[in-house]
TIMIMI-30957 format. One line per 2 residues: their letters; for each residue x, y, z of N, C-alpha, C. Coordinates in nm, 3 decimals. Example, Ala and Ser with C-alpha at 12.3 -4.5 7.8 and 13.67 -1.06 7.14 Angstrom:
as	1.319,-0.569,0.780,1.230,-0.450,0.780,1.320,-0.330,0.780  1.285,-0.225,0.708,1.367,-0.106,0.714,1.290,0.003,0.787
This chain:
md	0.950,-3.708,-1.222,1.033,-3.599,-1.137,0.970,-3.461,-1.140  0.938,-3.400,-1.045,0.825,-3.281,-1.076,0.970,-3.172,-1.087
kp	0.956,-3.116,-1.207,1.033,-2.964,-1.208,1.009,-2.855,-1.111  1.140,-2.819,-1.093,1.168,-2.720,-0.957,1.070,-2.597,-1.004
vp	1.004,-2.555,-0.937,0.939,-2.375,-0.914,1.031,-2.287,-0.989  1.025,-2.181,-1.116,1.121,-2.089,-1.154,1.133,-1.992,-1.055
yl	1.028,-1.953,-0.955,1.045,-1.848,-0.854,0.928,-1.843,-0.780  0.914,-1.776,-0.658,0.803,-1.748,-0.559,0.713,-1.654,-0.611
yt	0.769,-1.540,-0.590,0.696,-1.445,-0.635,0.790,-1.318,-0.673  0.765,-1.224,-0.749,0.831,-1.086,-0.759,0.832,-0.992,-0.645
nl	0.920,-0.972,-0.613,0.966,-0.894,-0.472,0.997,-0.757,-0.534  1.003,-0.669,-0.432,1.034,-0.529,-0.440,1.181,-0.486,-0.462
sn	1.280,-0.570,-0.476,1.407,-0.525,-0.474,1.435,-0.569,-0.648  1.344,-0.656,-0.708,1.360,-0.683,-0.860,1.336,-0.546,-0.933
fl	1.173,-0.495,-0.824,1.162,-0.350,-0.916,1.260,-0.265,-0.877  1.301,-0.247,-0.781,1.404,-0.132,-0.725,1.522,-0.152,-0.835
an	1.554,-0.255,-0.873,1.694,-0.245,-0.912,1.681,-0.220,-1.088  1.550,-0.187,-1.136,1.504,-0.146,-1.263,1.581,0.011,-1.237
yf	1.568,0.057,-1.145,1.577,0.215,-1.126,1.687,0.262,-1.063  1.736,0.188,-0.960,1.879,0.245,-0.862,1.961,0.129,-0.850
vg	2.097,0.154,-0.806,2.186,0.107,-0.809,2.221,0.099,-0.659  2.241,-0.022,-0.554,2.250,0.009,-0.414,2.133,-0.003,-0.349
kv	2.121,0.013,-0.221,2.017,-0.002,-0.149,1.931,0.140,-0.136  1.832,0.128,-0.147,1.731,0.241,-0.133,1.614,0.212,-0.009
qk	1.589,0.310,0.040,1.479,0.322,0.162,1.380,0.400,0.165  1.254,0.325,0.201,1.160,0.431,0.210,1.157,0.511,0.342
is	1.142,0.655,0.361,1.146,0.696,0.483,0.972,0.802,0.509  0.901,0.739,0.596,0.772,0.805,0.594,0.766,0.942,0.606
in	0.675,1.003,0.590,0.644,1.131,0.639,0.472,1.191,0.619  0.477,1.261,0.731,0.349,1.323,0.762,0.384,1.454,0.742
ag	0.320,1.465,0.601,0.318,1.609,0.545,0.205,1.710,0.573  0.109,1.646,0.690,0.000,1.752,0.721,-0.145,1.751,0.660
ft	-0.168,1.660,0.604,-0.222,1.645,0.450,-0.389,1.588,0.558  -0.529,1.581,0.509,-0.590,1.535,0.581,-0.653,1.465,0.471
cp	-0.798,1.404,0.455,-0.856,1.316,0.415,-1.004,1.395,0.324  -1.068,1.363,0.222,-1.175,1.431,0.190,-1.286,1.342,0.227
nr	-1.283,1.242,0.303,-1.361,1.195,0.347,-1.373,1.199,0.480  -1.287,1.254,0.514,-1.306,1.295,0.671,-1.355,1.433,0.685
dg	-1.307,1.545,0.603,-1.361,1.671,0.632,-1.450,1.705,0.558  -1.576,1.627,0.477,-1.675,1.672,0.454,-1.687,1.678,0.302
si	-1.587,1.681,0.231,-1.582,1.724,0.081,-1.621,1.582,-0.005  -1.594,1.455,0.034,-1.651,1.346,-0.010,-1.782,1.274,0.087
gt	-1.689,1.236,0.214,-1.766,1.222,0.348,-1.686,1.289,0.479  -1.785,1.215,0.572,-1.698,1.237,0.685,-1.678,1.107,0.795
gg	-1.573,1.133,0.864,-1.588,1.007,0.998,-1.468,0.909,0.908  -1.408,0.916,0.800,-1.322,0.846,0.696,-1.373,0.684,0.734
ct	-1.272,0.640,0.666,-1.298,0.503,0.687,-1.322,0.389,0.768  -1.382,0.332,0.774,-1.465,0.252,0.938,-1.324,0.176,0.979
yc	-1.237,0.152,0.906,-1.073,0.077,0.973,-0.992,0.195,0.995  -1.009,0.311,1.005,-0.860,0.388,0.980,-0.881,0.461,1.080
nn	-0.728,0.427,1.136,-0.658,0.517,1.214,-0.516,0.529,1.226  -0.506,0.676,1.149,-0.361,0.677,1.094,-0.260,0.713,1.188
qt	-0.282,0.711,1.305,-0.168,0.645,1.403,-0.095,0.523,1.388  -0.155,0.442,1.327,-0.109,0.321,1.273,0.017,0.290,1.181
fn	0.007,0.428,1.092,0.099,0.427,1.017,0.233,0.507,1.024  0.254,0.604,1.136,0.361,0.711,1.133,0.483,0.644,1.232
pa	0.592,0.650,1.206,0.695,0.581,1.303,0.714,0.738,1.369  0.778,0.745,1.480,0.779,0.820,1.560,0.819,0.974,1.529
yc	0.902,0.971,1.454,0.951,1.098,1.385,0.870,1.193,1.288  0.739,1.089,1.225,0.631,1.167,1.159,0.558,1.238,1.236
qt	0.616,1.367,1.254,0.521,1.468,1.354,0.534,1.584,1.252  0.385,1.613,1.244,0.325,1.744,1.176,0.404,1.858,1.187
ek	0.444,1.886,1.345,0.515,2.022,1.387,0.646,2.015,1.327  0.686,1.937,1.300,0.837,1.934,1.198,0.790,1.905,1.062
si	0.904,1.972,1.009,0.926,2.009,0.870,0.905,1.900,0.778  0.887,1.884,0.640,0.938,1.740,0.557,1.075,1.742,0.570
ke	1.204,1.850,0.586,1.303,1.823,0.580,1.323,1.755,0.676  1.310,1.810,0.813,1.333,1.770,0.945,1.306,1.651,0.942
ql	1.192,1.576,0.954,1.140,1.430,0.918,1.222,1.345,0.831  1.264,1.405,0.747,1.336,1.310,0.638,1.492,1.321,0.714
ee	1.560,1.383,0.743,1.671,1.417,0.832,1.680,1.315,0.909  1.596,1.336,1.001,1.546,1.220,1.090,1.571,1.100,1.070
gk	1.481,1.035,0.964,1.478,0.920,0.915,1.573,0.877,0.852  1.704,0.999,0.813,1.777,0.944,0.750,1.878,0.904,0.884
ef	1.927,0.978,0.950,1.999,0.940,1.058,1.965,0.802,1.127  1.850,0.753,1.128,1.784,0.639,1.166,1.847,0.524,1.131
fa	1.846,0.547,0.969,1.849,0.448,0.921,2.049,0.451,0.849  2.065,0.538,0.828,2.224,0.565,0.822,2.309,0.461,0.923
kk	2.295,0.474,1.040,2.348,0.380,1.196,2.401,0.216,1.093  2.309,0.191,1.017,2.300,0.030,0.980,2.386,0.051,0.856
yp	2.329,0.122,0.758,2.343,0.172,0.592,2.441,0.283,0.546  2.528,0.307,0.588,2.584,0.448,0.569,2.550,0.508,0.399
am	2.580,0.387,0.363,2.582,0.450,0.202,2.426,0.409,0.140  2.363,0.436,0.228,2.178,0.431,0.203,2.116,0.543,0.104
ry	2.045,0.531,0.005,1.992,0.646,-0.064,1.843,0.593,0.002  1.740,0.769,-0.045,1.622,0.723,0.034,1.470,0.788,-0.076
la	1.377,0.729,-0.074,1.261,0.784,-0.082,1.203,0.798,-0.029  1.126,0.954,-0.055,1.072,1.040,0.039,0.919,0.952,0.043
yf	0.847,0.910,0.162,0.735,0.842,0.159,0.601,0.936,0.220  0.519,0.999,0.133,0.408,1.071,0.168,0.316,0.982,0.217
qa	0.294,0.892,0.328,0.238,0.787,0.362,0.088,0.833,0.416  0.083,0.925,0.516,-0.019,0.971,0.610,-0.149,1.045,0.514
yt	-0.274,0.966,0.546,-0.379,1.037,0.492,-0.355,1.085,0.354  -0.434,1.179,0.269,-0.403,1.172,0.145,-0.323,1.283,0.073
nt	-0.230,1.230,0.006,-0.092,1.330,0.017,-0.103,1.379,-0.142  -0.222,1.366,-0.208,-0.257,1.443,-0.336,-0.390,1.564,-0.318
yg	-0.440,1.595,-0.162,-0.537,1.648,-0.144,-0.485,1.779,-0.128  -0.513,1.878,-0.201,-0.448,2.008,-0.167,-0.432,2.086,-0.297
el	-0.424,2.209,-0.259,-0.396,2.321,-0.395,-0.247,2.256,-0.471  -0.291,2.310,-0.588,-0.137,2.236,-0.656,-0.018,2.291,-0.640
eq	-0.028,2.414,-0.607,0.128,2.475,-0.598,0.149,2.464,-0.450  0.033,2.415,-0.374,0.117,2.351,-0.208,0.153,2.250,-0.231
lk	0.083,2.157,-0.296,0.153,1.990,-0.329,0.268,2.003,-0.390  0.315,2.067,-0.498,0.450,2.124,-0.544,0.546,2.131,-0.483
ak	0.490,2.227,-0.381,0.607,2.280,-0.265,0.640,2.183,-0.176  0.571,2.081,-0.164,0.571,1.959,-0.034,0.678,1.869,-0.100
ye	0.644,1.851,-0.237,0.691,1.747,-0.324,0.892,1.789,-0.353  0.851,1.907,-0.353,1.018,1.982,-0.399,1.113,1.989,-0.280
ea	1.033,2.023,-0.181,1.128,2.037,-0.044,1.157,1.859,0.017  1.080,1.749,-0.029,1.134,1.622,-0.008,1.289,1.616,-0.105
ia	1.235,1.640,-0.224,1.332,1.586,-0.299,1.449,1.705,-0.332  1.457,1.792,-0.227,1.576,1.884,-0.250,1.660,1.821,-0.127
vd	1.610,1.744,-0.025,1.689,1.673,0.071,1.803,1.594,-0.012  1.937,1.625,0.092,2.050,1.532,0.004,2.000,1.380,0.027
gv	2.025,1.296,-0.068,2.032,1.154,-0.038,1.877,1.129,-0.065  1.779,1.204,-0.089,1.680,1.146,-0.133,1.683,1.152,-0.328
vg	1.606,1.032,-0.355,1.642,0.994,-0.489,1.501,0.973,-0.552  1.395,0.988,-0.472,1.266,0.995,-0.536,1.162,0.994,-0.440
lv	1.050,0.990,-0.496,0.893,1.026,-0.442,0.828,0.871,-0.418  0.756,0.865,-0.289,0.651,0.732,-0.310,0.510,0.836,-0.248
ig	0.400,0.816,-0.332,0.289,0.951,-0.283,0.176,0.845,-0.282  0.116,0.829,-0.136,-0.009,0.747,-0.098,-0.116,0.866,-0.097
tr	-0.219,0.754,-0.177,-0.329,0.860,-0.194,-0.433,0.771,-0.211  -0.572,0.835,-0.240,-0.687,0.778,-0.315,-0.713,0.786,-0.463
pd	-0.763,0.699,-0.511,-0.836,0.719,-0.666,-0.916,0.832,-0.680  -0.960,0.869,-0.578,-1.096,0.980,-0.633,-1.008,1.117,-0.582
cm	-0.861,1.099,-0.575,-0.792,1.246,-0.567,-0.685,1.257,-0.623  -0.711,1.255,-0.758,-0.555,1.272,-0.865,-0.635,1.381,-0.972
pd	-0.619,1.492,-0.930,-0.654,1.552,-1.092,-0.557,1.552,-1.203  -0.590,1.558,-1.319,-0.572,1.592,-1.443,-0.402,1.691,-1.429
al	-0.424,1.785,-1.362,-0.299,1.895,-1.340,-0.195,1.838,-1.273  -0.230,1.764,-1.172,-0.129,1.719,-1.053,-0.068,1.610,-1.149
ld	-0.136,1.518,-1.230,-0.044,1.406,-1.314,0.025,1.447,-1.421  0.007,1.577,-1.487,0.096,1.613,-1.564,0.216,1.672,-1.498
yl	0.213,1.732,-1.355,0.326,1.777,-1.286,0.432,1.671,-1.274  0.356,1.575,-1.217,0.424,1.470,-1.185,0.501,1.380,-1.283
ke	0.437,1.367,-1.403,0.479,1.337,-1.525,0.620,1.384,-1.575  0.637,1.522,-1.546,0.725,1.638,-1.575,0.849,1.593,-1.473
lq	0.803,1.541,-1.341,0.894,1.545,-1.223,0.979,1.416,-1.236  0.864,1.377,-1.304,0.986,1.210,-1.321,1.104,1.240,-1.411
kr	1.116,1.378,-1.481,1.257,1.375,-1.550,1.355,1.418,-1.449  1.287,1.439,-1.337,1.420,1.454,-1.229,1.438,1.395,-1.166
tf	1.343,1.271,-1.124,1.365,1.186,-0.997,1.275,1.112,-1.023  1.251,1.015,-0.946,1.158,0.908,-0.939,1.026,0.903,-0.859
vl	0.946,0.847,-0.897,0.776,0.881,-0.859,0.717,0.775,-0.883  0.630,0.722,-0.751,0.570,0.616,-0.765,0.431,0.613,-0.691
ie	0.328,0.641,-0.762,0.195,0.685,-0.696,0.137,0.508,-0.628  0.080,0.536,-0.517,0.008,0.467,-0.445,-0.113,0.458,-0.416
yg	-0.188,0.381,-0.497,-0.358,0.417,-0.441,-0.391,0.318,-0.381  -0.450,0.350,-0.305,-0.539,0.284,-0.170,-0.659,0.241,-0.243
ie	-0.705,0.096,-0.268,-0.780,0.077,-0.327,-0.867,-0.031,-0.245  -0.794,-0.081,-0.155,-0.876,-0.203,-0.056,-0.952,-0.300,-0.085
st	-1.062,-0.263,-0.228,-1.133,-0.414,-0.250,-1.176,-0.394,-0.409  -1.253,-0.436,-0.451,-1.264,-0.414,-0.614,-1.427,-0.433,-0.581
hd	-1.455,-0.478,-0.485,-1.567,-0.526,-0.443,-1.664,-0.375,-0.417  -1.757,-0.320,-0.493,-1.821,-0.212,-0.446,-1.940,-0.213,-0.317
et	-1.988,-0.350,-0.290,-2.068,-0.332,-0.189,-1.981,-0.301,-0.039  -1.843,-0.383,-0.041,-1.724,-0.379,0.040,-1.692,-0.239,0.073
lr	-1.676,-0.185,-0.051,-1.657,-0.040,-0.058,-1.765,0.053,0.031  -1.878,0.057,-0.021,-1.985,0.096,0.042,-2.018,0.081,0.227
hi	-1.959,-0.007,0.244,-1.964,-0.075,0.350,-1.856,-0.036,0.455  -1.736,-0.021,0.427,-1.636,0.082,0.475,-1.612,0.193,0.481
nr	-1.708,0.292,0.391,-1.715,0.414,0.364,-1.645,0.454,0.317  -1.570,0.407,0.179,-1.454,0.451,0.107,-1.481,0.582,0.069
gh	-1.594,0.585,-0.017,-1.644,0.736,-0.092,-1.603,0.705,-0.208  -1.580,0.603,-0.275,-1.545,0.575,-0.446,-1.577,0.437,-0.473
sf	-1.564,0.436,-0.576,-1.604,0.269,-0.641,-1.492,0.238,-0.699  -1.487,0.128,-0.732,-1.395,0.034,-0.818,-1.367,0.079,-0.960
ad	-1.485,0.146,-1.024,-1.458,0.208,-1.140,-1.434,0.329,-1.140  -1.392,0.397,-1.009,-1.333,0.515,-1.005,-1.171,0.498,-1.000
tv	-1.142,0.393,-0.953,-1.032,0.317,-0.918,-0.998,0.264,-1.058  -1.044,0.211,-1.139,-0.990,0.176,-1.239,-0.966,0.275,-1.342
at	-1.043,0.408,-1.370,-1.014,0.518,-1.400,-0.898,0.560,-1.414  -0.937,0.628,-1.262,-0.766,0.674,-1.233,-0.637,0.610,-1.242
ie	-0.643,0.456,-1.267,-0.523,0.420,-1.252,-0.488,0.420,-1.420  -0.590,0.390,-1.492,-0.557,0.438,-1.652,-0.491,0.543,-1.701
rt	-0.538,0.641,-1.606,-0.513,0.795,-1.653,-0.368,0.802,-1.613  -0.343,0.754,-1.460,-0.217,0.778,-1.444,-0.115,0.680,-1.506
ae	-0.143,0.571,-1.587,-0.070,0.494,-1.669,-0.044,0.569,-1.798  -0.142,0.633,-1.822,-0.123,0.732,-1.981,-0.019,0.792,-1.961
ka	0.056,0.853,-1.839,0.133,0.926,-1.799,0.288,0.865,-1.791  0.262,0.710,-1.809,0.374,0.647,-1.769,0.462,0.660,-1.636
ip	0.352,0.691,-1.566,0.390,0.696,-1.401,0.393,0.547,-1.351  0.488,0.507,-1.277,0.450,0.385,-1.183,0.374,0.393,-1.085
ig	0.271,0.280,-1.058,0.175,0.262,-0.996,0.187,0.146,-0.903  0.128,0.183,-0.791,0.089,0.086,-0.697,-0.011,0.098,-0.609
vh	-0.089,-0.034,-0.546,-0.198,-0.038,-0.503,-0.186,-0.109,-0.373  -0.315,-0.091,-0.260,-0.289,-0.151,-0.139,-0.455,-0.205,-0.134
vi	-0.438,-0.334,-0.070,-0.581,-0.408,-0.086,-0.560,-0.490,0.059  -0.660,-0.460,0.131,-0.707,-0.523,0.253,-0.775,-0.673,0.228
lg	-0.723,-0.749,0.281,-0.763,-0.882,0.256,-0.811,-0.911,0.398  -0.964,-0.965,0.379,-1.040,-1.001,0.472,-1.133,-0.909,0.544
lp	-1.175,-0.817,0.449,-1.313,-0.729,0.500,-1.408,-0.792,0.541  -1.476,-0.719,0.629,-1.612,-0.761,0.633,-1.733,-0.819,0.529
ge	-1.803,-0.933,0.512,-1.853,-0.969,0.389,-1.818,-1.036,0.287  -1.666,-1.059,0.299,-1.586,-1.094,0.172,-1.533,-1.235,0.231
th	-1.542,-1.333,0.148,-1.512,-1.471,0.128,-1.356,-1.512,0.099  -1.331,-1.634,0.135,-1.202,-1.671,0.037,-1.209,-1.678,-0.072
ds	-1.325,-1.686,-0.171,-1.306,-1.711,-0.276,-1.331,-1.599,-0.362  -1.406,-1.480,-0.295,-1.456,-1.347,-0.349,-1.316,-1.289,-0.330
iv	-1.214,-1.304,-0.223,-1.083,-1.215,-0.207,-1.004,-1.257,-0.340  -0.986,-1.400,-0.354,-0.882,-1.427,-0.433,-0.977,-1.383,-0.606
sq	-1.077,-1.376,-0.570,-1.117,-1.339,-0.742,-1.063,-1.166,-0.785  -1.051,-1.121,-0.663,-1.019,-1.011,-0.679,-0.868,-0.976,-0.720
an	-0.775,-1.085,-0.741,-0.649,-1.095,-0.793,-0.675,-1.092,-0.923  -0.769,-1.163,-0.996,-0.798,-1.147,-1.162,-0.783,-1.007,-1.195
ei	-0.915,-0.939,-1.112,-0.957,-0.809,-1.162,-0.852,-0.728,-1.153  -0.734,-0.740,-1.033,-0.630,-0.633,-1.037,-0.492,-0.639,-1.144
sa	-0.522,-0.757,-1.143,-0.404,-0.829,-1.250,-0.447,-0.774,-1.386  -0.566,-0.716,-1.429,-0.582,-0.677,-1.549,-0.551,-0.531,-1.559
lp	-0.533,-0.464,-1.436,-0.505,-0.297,-1.443,-0.331,-0.277,-1.453  -0.318,-0.180,-1.523,-0.183,-0.167,-1.557,-0.115,-0.111,-1.436
id	-0.076,-0.182,-1.305,0.010,-0.159,-1.242,0.164,-0.223,-1.204  0.204,-0.158,-1.099,0.372,-0.230,-1.115,0.369,-0.303,-0.988
ti	0.328,-0.260,-0.870,0.350,-0.297,-0.737,0.207,-0.295,-0.654  0.205,-0.403,-0.594,0.101,-0.445,-0.468,0.133,-0.429,-0.331
kl	0.039,-0.421,-0.225,0.093,-0.451,-0.124,-0.046,-0.522,-0.066  -0.020,-0.618,0.017,-0.130,-0.665,0.066,-0.159,-0.679,0.211
hq	-0.261,-0.608,0.303,-0.271,-0.646,0.433,-0.361,-0.705,0.505  -0.333,-0.764,0.591,-0.471,-0.864,0.669,-0.570,-0.745,0.735
lq	-0.671,-0.768,0.720,-0.762,-0.683,0.846,-0.725,-0.700,0.965  -0.712,-0.578,1.009,-0.649,-0.532,1.141,-0.786,-0.468,1.236
li	-0.860,-0.510,1.340,-0.902,-0.409,1.434,-0.849,-0.331,1.521  -0.866,-0.205,1.481,-0.784,-0.113,1.553,-0.855,-0.035,1.649
kg	-0.787,-0.008,1.774,-0.885,0.089,1.858,-0.944,0.228,1.789  -1.027,0.265,1.841,-1.095,0.384,1.796,-1.137,0.408,1.654
tr	-1.198,0.300,1.624,-1.255,0.293,1.471,-1.403,0.279,1.479  -1.429,0.271,1.387,-1.613,0.269,1.380,-1.601,0.091,1.341
ma	-1.508,0.026,1.272,-1.490,-0.095,1.268,-1.463,-0.201,1.365  -1.381,-0.131,1.512,-1.398,-0.177,1.598,-1.539,-0.194,1.665
qe	-1.589,-0.086,1.658,-1.746,-0.086,1.713,-1.820,-0.171,1.654  -1.833,-0.163,1.529,-1.887,-0.295,1.431,-1.848,-0.420,1.526
ya	-1.764,-0.443,1.538,-1.676,-0.588,1.557,-1.753,-0.622,1.720  -1.732,-0.503,1.786,-1.796,-0.541,1.968,-1.935,-0.564,1.941
td	-2.007,-0.501,1.838,-2.132,-0.513,1.873,-2.183,-0.639,1.777  -2.129,-0.671,1.682,-2.170,-0.793,1.613,-2.058,-0.886,1.537
ps	-1.986,-0.966,1.606,-1.853,-1.017,1.568,-1.859,-1.146,1.445  -2.019,-1.147,1.448,-2.026,-1.270,1.353,-2.015,-1.247,1.224
tf	-2.031,-1.107,1.200,-1.980,-1.050,1.042,-1.853,-1.047,1.014  -1.772,-1.075,1.092,-1.609,-1.070,1.072,-1.557,-1.230,1.044
hl	-1.475,-1.248,0.990,-1.372,-1.327,0.987,-1.228,-1.294,0.990  -1.151,-1.321,1.111,-1.015,-1.289,1.192,-0.942,-1.403,1.133
ye	-0.863,-1.421,1.045,-0.766,-1.503,0.990,-0.679,-1.545,1.094  -0.670,-1.677,1.133,-0.522,-1.725,1.164,-0.433,-1.723,1.103
vd	-0.290,-1.733,1.135,-0.203,-1.698,1.091,-0.172,-1.782,0.970  -0.183,-1.938,1.005,-0.163,-2.056,0.849,-0.280,-2.035,0.766
ey	-0.407,-1.989,0.827,-0.531,-1.986,0.728,-0.492,-1.857,0.644  -0.420,-1.740,0.684,-0.381,-1.637,0.604,-0.308,-1.684,0.496
vd	-0.159,-1.732,0.565,-0.062,-1.778,0.476,-0.130,-1.808,0.360  -0.203,-1.950,0.362,-0.266,-1.993,0.212,-0.352,-1.928,0.143
lv	-0.445,-1.794,0.211,-0.527,-1.682,0.178,-0.411,-1.650,0.054  -0.288,-1.606,0.105,-0.196,-1.528,0.050,-0.195,-1.594,-0.085
id	-0.144,-1.704,-0.063,-0.049,-1.780,-0.157,-0.179,-1.808,-0.272  -0.322,-1.837,-0.263,-0.427,-1.849,-0.338,-0.394,-1.730,-0.411
yl	-0.411,-1.612,-0.344,-0.411,-1.487,-0.409,-0.286,-1.488,-0.511  -0.171,-1.490,-0.486,-0.043,-1.471,-0.548,-0.075,-1.561,-0.666
eh	-0.126,-1.699,-0.677,-0.141,-1.763,-0.797,-0.254,-1.710,-0.896  -0.316,-1.619,-0.867,-0.439,-1.573,-0.982,-0.340,-1.441,-0.991
lr	-0.212,-1.389,-0.940,-0.196,-1.235,-0.947,-0.110,-1.230,-1.092  -0.111,-1.173,-1.193,-0.057,-1.177,-1.288,0.168,-1.145,-1.244
sg	0.212,-1.245,-1.286,0.331,-1.260,-1.268,0.424,-1.140,-1.257  0.406,-1.052,-1.343,0.488,-0.892,-1.317,0.480,-0.819,-1.221
iv	0.356,-0.851,-1.161,0.337,-0.738,-1.033,0.424,-0.765,-0.908  0.491,-0.634,-0.898,0.587,-0.630,-0.745,0.482,-0.694,-0.637
ve	0.547,-0.779,-0.539,0.438,-0.791,-0.427,0.506,-0.743,-0.321  0.501,-0.573,-0.264,0.600,-0.528,-0.176,0.580,-0.591,-0.006
rf	0.480,-0.637,0.047,0.435,-0.672,0.146,0.287,-0.783,0.141  0.287,-0.881,0.264,0.189,-0.971,0.267,0.116,-0.901,0.384
is	0.155,-0.860,0.537,0.097,-0.807,0.630,0.149,-0.676,0.647  0.069,-0.632,0.723,0.109,-0.494,0.774,0.103,-0.487,0.946
qs	0.175,-0.388,1.024,0.217,-0.426,1.165,0.147,-0.296,1.228  0.065,-0.286,1.286,0.011,-0.190,1.361,0.064,-0.204,1.497
pk	0.061,-0.048,1.587,0.143,-0.056,1.695,0.027,-0.153,1.820  0.103,-0.237,1.909,0.016,-0.302,2.021,-0.060,-0.266,2.071
el	-0.043,-0.103,2.177,-0.134,-0.066,2.226,-0.241,0.014,2.127  -0.238,-0.029,2.037,-0.374,0.011,1.909,-0.459,-0.124,1.871
li	-0.388,-0.204,1.875,-0.449,-0.360,1.781,-0.517,-0.395,1.876  -0.651,-0.435,1.826,-0.731,-0.538,1.889,-0.728,-0.675,1.832
ap	-0.700,-0.672,1.708,-0.699,-0.845,1.665,-0.694,-0.810,1.509  -0.621,-0.920,1.462,-0.584,-1.061,1.507,-0.417,-1.022,1.585
kw	-0.383,-1.054,1.696,-0.251,-1.061,1.730,-0.169,-1.186,1.719  -0.099,-1.183,1.575,0.004,-1.263,1.548,0.125,-1.307,1.618
gl	0.183,-1.149,1.664,0.291,-1.148,1.726,0.396,-1.203,1.600  0.399,-1.150,1.459,0.483,-1.183,1.389,0.551,-1.038,1.330
kn	0.645,-1.061,1.263,0.728,-0.946,1.215,0.701,-0.964,1.107  0.683,-0.877,1.003,0.713,-0.876,0.826,0.795,-1.011,0.782
ye	0.902,-0.985,0.792,0.995,-1.109,0.740,0.973,-1.240,0.819  0.926,-1.220,0.946,0.909,-1.353,0.978,0.754,-1.429,0.877
ft	0.678,-1.353,0.885,0.519,-1.393,0.815,0.593,-1.411,0.680  0.695,-1.350,0.602,0.741,-1.377,0.476,0.808,-1.492,0.442
ek	0.898,-1.554,0.560,0.953,-1.699,0.563,0.832,-1.771,0.587  0.726,-1.753,0.641,0.646,-1.870,0.647,0.568,-1.905,0.466
vk	0.576,-1.758,0.432,0.471,-1.747,0.304,0.575,-1.851,0.219  0.704,-1.841,0.220,0.809,-1.885,0.120,0.811,-2.028,0.131
kr	0.810,-2.051,0.244,0.787,-2.210,0.297,0.695,-2.291,0.265  0.538,-2.210,0.294,0.459,-2.284,0.225,0.435,-2.295,0.052
mk	0.495,-2.186,0.022,0.466,-2.193,-0.139,0.583,-2.301,-0.200  0.663,-2.335,-0.129,0.750,-2.449,-0.157,0.701,-2.564,-0.124
er	0.622,-2.589,-0.062,0.564,-2.711,0.026,0.465,-2.754,-0.098  0.396,-2.647,-0.164,0.291,-2.644,-0.242,0.330,-2.672,-0.424
kt	0.477,-2.628,-0.410,0.508,-2.614,-0.557,0.433,-2.531,-0.616  0.422,-2.387,-0.589,0.324,-2.306,-0.663,0.442,-2.174,-0.668
yq	0.317,-2.081,-0.728,0.395,-1.957,-0.749,0.321,-1.827,-0.806  0.339,-1.726,-0.808,0.287,-1.607,-0.838,0.237,-1.637,-1.005
gk	0.117,-1.615,-1.026,0.063,-1.611,-1.180,0.015,-1.754,-1.234  0.037,-1.855,-1.136,0.008,-1.999,-1.193,-0.096,-2.008,-1.255
fa	-0.217,-1.951,-1.193,-0.337,-1.915,-1.298,-0.377,-1.839,-1.331  -0.317,-1.746,-1.319,-0.348,-1.594,-1.397,-0.365,-1.601,-1.534
ek	-0.449,-1.563,-1.583,-0.446,-1.485,-1.748,-0.356,-1.459,-1.778  -0.301,-1.449,-1.923,-0.212,-1.327,-1.970,-0.259,-1.220,-1.972
ri	-0.225,-1.131,-1.897,-0.301,-0.976,-1.941,-0.153,-0.866,-1.955  -0.214,-0.744,-1.966,-0.106,-0.645,-1.987,0.012,-0.649,-2.061
């Protein structure tokens, strides 16, 4: 008789329970940052897949202060969960790109809002100066801090193709510097970028498992209107493999099997606004896709880390 699978994967609630009692919700903020890959500091034009309109809820408008955005976000969520507490999620563009005192002021404005119990800061691995890491290490003594690095791929050829402006070696070095400060670390990865095969994607899980990270977000490749990648697809769709739902479910599970079990998996897909999305159009919400993954994992009698080497 087969032994039952002890668990499927490590989810975000397990991670947050180490820091908080009760429900905690992220509120996205657009703090008016830009990106060094857009303003010429590192490159121009940004990443080929990027249209930041896909990231921001309606209340994320730069003409509103950070406090105003947070208060509107709180009002939205409090209707359903009156006792909810919040993490200020600096999401749009590169949220560590600026003068140190300017960055400090934005973060301090956020944590001063009633009910905000921490920060989640989205950024690039080539935009984390040591002075800012020192500040964030001290800030942890007062509030929760999680740094989320958009790494997208571990393959340098892919990173060059999508105009990321950094290498995987840059990613490794920055994650290691952040870990030395004992700051929790998350990463974002896009599955299905042009030129990457099923096997090359799954192999990334082994490389990521070797890093001292706490959380990961997986996103399917989406073609978004107004991006250079959308133009590439229109010119030569043969260079792309856009996954069907069930095929992507199995890809995610293969990835999880090679991912270190201690890494928290925050999500498997992203959802772009319908008016901007070219493909793939699955018509699934995050929770619906998650249920598909769970069902398929049970059918396969598998779990996160099944084939992962023991690391970290």
